N, C-alpha and C positions, 0 to 999 in steps of 0.2 A: 232742505236748502241746497241748491246746486251751486257749483262754483268751478274755478279752474285752479290747477297747480302747474306752474311753469318751471320746468327743469333746465337749469342753465349750467353748462360746462364751460369752464374758463381755464386760462393758462395757469392759475394759481388756486384752483379749487372749485367747488360746485356751490350753487345757490338754489334755494327753492323759493319761488315768489308765488303768493297765493291771493286770491280775491273771491268774493261771492260772484253770483251770476251777473251782477251789474258791471263789474270790472271797472269800478271807479276808485276804490281804495285798495291799496296793495300792502302786503307785509312781506319783507324780505328776511330770510334766515340768516343766521351767522354763517360764515364760510364752513363748508363740509370739506373734509380731506384737504385742509389748507396747505398750500405750497405745492400740491400735486397737480399735474396736467389731467384735467378731466375731459377727455375727448368726446365722450357721449354719455348721456343719461337717457333711458327710454323706459316708460311704464308699460305694464301689461294691458292690452286692451280687454282682457277678461276680468282682471281684479286690479283696481287702481291703487291698491295698497302695496302691490308688488312692483319695485322699480330695479332695474339693473344699471350699474354704472361701470365705465371703464376708467380705471385709475392707473395713471402712467407716470413714472419717473426715470429720468436718465441714470439715476443712481441705483434705484431699487427694482426697476423692471416694471412689469405689467400685473396688475391685479384686477380681478372682477369682483365687484361688490354687489350685494343684493339687500334691499330692504323689503320687509314684509309688513310695514306699518306706515307707508306713505312717506318714508324718508326720515322718520324720527330716530330710528337706530339702523345701523348697518352692520353686516358681517360678511366675511367671505362665505361663499356658498358651502364650504366645508364645515362651517360652524364657528370658526375662530373670530372673536370680536377684535376689532382694531382700536388702538388707542386714539384719542383726540387731543391735539391734532394728529393726523395719521402719520405714522412713521413706518419703517420697514417691519412688518410683523414677523415674528419668528415662525419658522416651520411653513410659511406660505411659499409655494413654488409656482412657477409658471407651468400650468398644466396644458398649454397649447403646445402640442408636439406634432410636427409635420410627419405625415405617413412615410413609410419606407419606400425607396424606389422599386423594390421588389413588388410591392402592392400595386403601385400606380403603373409600373412598366415604363416609367419615364425617369430620366436622371433629375436629381434634386437640384437643378440649376436653371438660371434664366438669362444670365449674361456673363461676361468674361472679364477676367483680370486683364492688365496690359499686356502680359506675356501670352495671352490666348487661352490660358487654362480656365476651367469653368469656375464661376463664382457661385456658391451655393446660396439657395433660398434662405432668407434670414427672417426671424420673427422680431419685429420692432414694438408694435402696439396694436391695440384694437381700436379701430376707427369708428366702427358702427355696431350697435347691438340692436337686434330686431326680434322682439318677443312674438311668438306665434299668436295668431288671432283665434285659434281653436283649442290650444293645449296649453295650460298654465305653466307647465314645466319645461316647455320646449322653447329655446331661444337660439338665435343665430348670431354669430360674430364674424364681421369682416375685418381682415387683419392686413398689416404690412409686414413682409412682402405679400403680394396679393394672394390670398386664400380665404376659404370660407369654412367656418367651423359650426357644428351644431351640438347643443346640449339638450338632452331629454330628461335630465334630473334637476332642473332649476339652477344650472350652473355649476354643479359639483364636478362634473367631468365633461370633457369636450372631445369631440371626434371630427377629424377633417373630412369634408366631402371632397375627397382627393381627385375626383374626375375633372374638377375644374382646373386645378393647377397642372394636372396631367394632360391637359388639352394639347393637341399638336401644335397650336399656335404659341404656347407658353414661352419658348425660347425667344420669341419676338417681342414680348411685352417689355415695356420700358418704364422707368419711374417718371412721373410728372414732377413738377417743381416741389410738390409736397411729399414726394416718396411714391413708391409703387403701391398704392393703397387700394384695397377694396372698400369703397366708402358708401355704397348704396345697395340695400337689400330690400326688395319688394316681394311680398308674399301674396299670391292670388287667393283672395278670401273664398272663391267659389271652387277652386282646384288646388287641393293641398299638395299636388305633385308639381305645381308650376311655381318656379322661383326666377325672379329677375335679379340681376346684379350688375353693377358697373364698377370698372377698374380704371384708374388713371396711371399710365396711359396705355390702355389696350382696347377699351370700348365696352359695349354692353354685351351680356350673355344671358341665355335662357336655359333653364332646365325643365323638362316636362316629365321627369321621373324622379322627383324629390331629391335631386342633386347628384344622382349617379352619373349621368352624362350631361354635357353642355354643348351648346353651339353659339357661335357669335351671331348677334342680331344687329348689324351695323349697315345694312344695305340703305343707301340714300345719304349716309353720312359723307361729308367731304371735308378733308383737312389739309390745307396747303402747307403745313409745317412737316409733313411726312413724305418720303419719296413718291409713294403712290397715293395720291389724295383720296381715292375711293377704295383703299385696301380693305380687306376683310376684318383685320384688326390693326391696332395702332392709334385709334383715336382717343383724344383726351376728353372723356366725358366727365363733366363736373358734378351733375346731379340728375336724378330722375324721380318722377312722382306719378301717381295714378289716383284715380277715385275709386274706392272699393265697389261702387255700383257698376262700373264699367272698366273691369281690370285689363281688357285688352287695348285700351287707349292709354298710352304712356306719353308723358311730356318730358323733355330733355333740355337741360342747360349744358351746352358743350362748350369747349374752350372758345370757339366762335360758333354762333348760331343757337337759336332756340328751335327745337325739333318736335315732331308729333308723329306718332304711330297709331293707327286704329286696328292693326292686326297682330298685336303681341310682339311687335318688333321686327316682323318680317320685312316691312318697308317703312322708311321714314321720310317725311317731307318737312322742309323749313317753314317756320311760322314766325320768324322774326319781324316781318311786316315793317311797321313804322317806328320800331324801337330806335332810340337815338344811338345805341350801340348794342350789339348782340353778344357782348362779352359780359360774363357774370358768373356767379357760382350756385346760388340756390334757386330752386323752382318749387312752387307749392300749388295745390289745387284746393279750392273752396270746398268746405264740408258738405254743402247741400247743392252745389251747382257744378256738375262735372266738367263743364266747359268754361268755367271761370278760373284762370290761373294767374300766378303772381311771379315776377322776377324782379331782381334788383341789378339794373345795368350799371357797370363801372366803366371807367374810361378805355382801358385796353389791357392786354396781357403783360404789359410792363408797368403800367401806372394803375395800380389797384386801388382806385378812389373814385368817387362819383364825378361826373362830368361838371366842369365849372364849379366844383365845390358844393353842388346841390344834391342833397340826399333825396332820391326819388324811387319809390316802388312803382312798378308798372303793372297794370291789370288788363287782362283781355277777358271779355265776357263771351267771346266767340271761340274759344279754343285756339287762339293764336291770330297772327297777321294784323289785327286791329287792336292797338294798344292805347291806354290812357295813363298819364302820369298822376300819381297820388302823392300829394305833398302837404296836405293840411296838417300841421303840427310837426312836421320834419324840418330840420335845419336846411335853409336855402342859401347859405353863404359860408365860406370857410370851413366846409365839412370834407375831411379827407380820410375817412375811414373805410373799411372793407366789410363786407358781410360774407361770411365763409359758408361752404356748401351745406353744412348740416344746421345752420343757424337761423332757420325759418320754419315756423310750424303754424298749424291752424287748430282751433278748438271746434267742438261740435255743438255749441249752443245754438239756439234758434237764430240768433243774430250772430253769424259766424265771426269769430275773432281771429286776427292775423297777428303773429308775433315775429320779431326778428331781433337779433343781436349784432352788435358791431365789434370791430377790433379796438375800438376806443372805449369799450366797456359800458355802452348803453344798451338797454333792452327796451324796445318800443312795442306797443300794443295798439291795435286798432279793434274796437269792439263792434264796428260796423262795416266789416268786409273790406277795410281799406279806405273809407271815405275820410275818416279822421284818425290821428295818431297821437299817442301820449307816451312819454318816457316813463316807464314803470321802474327803472333802476338806472342809476348813473355811477360812474366812477368805479365800476368793477374791473377786474383784470380783463384782458383780451378774451372776448367771447368766442368759444370754439363751436359750441352747439346750443340749440334751443329746441326743447320739445314741450308739449303741453298735454296735460290730462284734463279731461272734462269730468268733474265730480258730480255725482248724484246725491 
């Protein structure tokens, strides 16, 4: 019996929502890590029993959790069990340590204090976890301040891919409204050396040598809120997505504009088309149709809620430019929630399911590629991320 497991990270804990392949009846777990900010949970594409979670607290710092039984039990990858509800476990330390300036050849700084002295890079939280599609024990972490880490032992130890933060453009990176976060990691399933990442607010970057060196891939992006609208770096990319069957085609939701590249990021073109507004945060690709993409437009960069209070997902079946509103089952009045960048996901069942969560604590599911929607959870804390696992 196949089914789905929806992994929901919220401002005050995590939830696991499950159903069979019909996706009609849903069971919601009790809160996991209650009271903690759960920025992201992501399951391994190799083994659905393995799930990684980013657990963050302003009081106790950052912890990486791992489950090897589908979320029934959790532990720090070093082996220490956490109490429930989770508190600050003794002996658990932050193992994410930036490399030394001697190794990167660059000063560990990215901006300045008021007096002009260098402000050092800081570690705040893990925004995104991306397990490898080919190696069960390899997982990547995108953090704030913007850096990329990799673990090859299931999360027990982490090492920075320091070539990214050491890029010559690093001193010009600036934090977006949510912080200077590395929030998107895309791994090419056909080429283990190719990695795409996105940083707010720096832009998109690509490595073709497994993370040793990086180059900006922002040609074609235009941002009126920076001094040079077509600069090589400085763009506020909100999210990127790709279909594994066509990894050179990427889709991007930028601060303004929906973009597409068909050459691995060398050139981008705008595909906002007839969208009512091209501002939003998430973007997702249909599991079986590489040119079917989904976005959730919101009113503006200052008013983070749906236009006219109508919650609408937009779908393009042509890879952009031509968009249709999907509203069946979604509130069409008095709705003023936001959908954050990591809060949309797709399953891989034959009738592809689309999922998203809102800052108002709802999680919606469409079992028919967006034609109809149902709330599968209500009254949760603010939803920060949504991922889905297809179970066999």
